[in-house]
C-alpha positions, 0 to 999 in steps of 0.5 A: 591584458593579463600577465602570465604567472611568474611561477609558470615554468614554461618561461625561462628564468629571466622571463619569470624573474621579470614577471616576478618584479612586475607582479610581486615587487612593483616598480619603485620598490626594494627587494633583497637577495634573500627575497629573490632566492626564496622566490626561485629556490634551487634556481642556479644563477638567478642573480645573473638572470636578473641582471640580464634584464638590464640588456633589455631596458630594465633598470634595477639599481643596487647600492652602486647606483642608489646610495640609500640601498644596503649591499643586500638590497636592490630597487626595481626602478623601471620596466623595460622590454616585456621579455615574456611576449613572443619574439621578445627577450632574445639574447643581446649581442653585447659581450661581458666586460672582463676585469682586465678590460675594465682596468684597461678602459679606466686607465685609458680614460685617465682614471676619472669619469668622462662625463663629470670629471670626478675620480674614483673615491673622490667625494661628490661636492656637498655630500659624504658619497664617494664616486665609484668608477665603472664602464658604461656602454655608449651609443655613438653616432658616426659621421656617416650616420651609422651607430656603434656601441663604445665603452666609456668610464663613468661614475655611478651617478653619471652612468645612471643618468646617461642610460639611453644617451647617444653621443653624436660624433658627426655633430662634434666634428662639425662644430670643430670644423667651424672653430676659428684658428684661435679657438681651435688652438685652445681646444687642441691644448685641452684635448692634448692635456685631456683636461681643461683648467678653469679660471677662478672666475669660471669656478665662481660662476659655477658656485653662484649657479649652484646657490638657491635663489635667496643666496643668489640675490645676496650675490647680486646685491654685493656686485651692485654695491661694489660697482655702485649700480 
């Protein structure tokens, strides 16, 4: 099926921007703010209309999600809902998050990513990339089966990887109820501190798991040597 022309002004700006991405930029390719403004000269808030596509499942990364991009560049990663089709592209009910709300949510979440635990500005292990904290909208399935959107603090890496993820509160509560008394007490302590302290052995296991196979074999040999296996 042939797509409408992105220059057809009977479509709104957001729909034309979507068609421009698909037919001119192409998935996986980079475009600049200058490219966008050249394509839509004199169009007010074209950057915002482009961002609105994210509410319809479109993935458009900036240098916050993709460190290989410059500040003036964006990458069209994935096409979402075909907003130009009849009945599609209607405004979503989600409300913009204010700067004050953002600060309050990050503070309540302990000033770290709730998915991986990294703090804002902390360097990702093995890289020179610093984590940036932002707010993600997370689908949460309640114990009664209903689904609601809640706001959570995530770093730039986890926020991209977690798109489309639904957290199941009912499953979590069910697992909590199945815990024995000792396990329940241990978990309650972690919850009260909002953190878990890992032992040296657990950290060593995590380091081992991250090694390439050739290096993992050397660790296995070392363990066999010490144990006389």
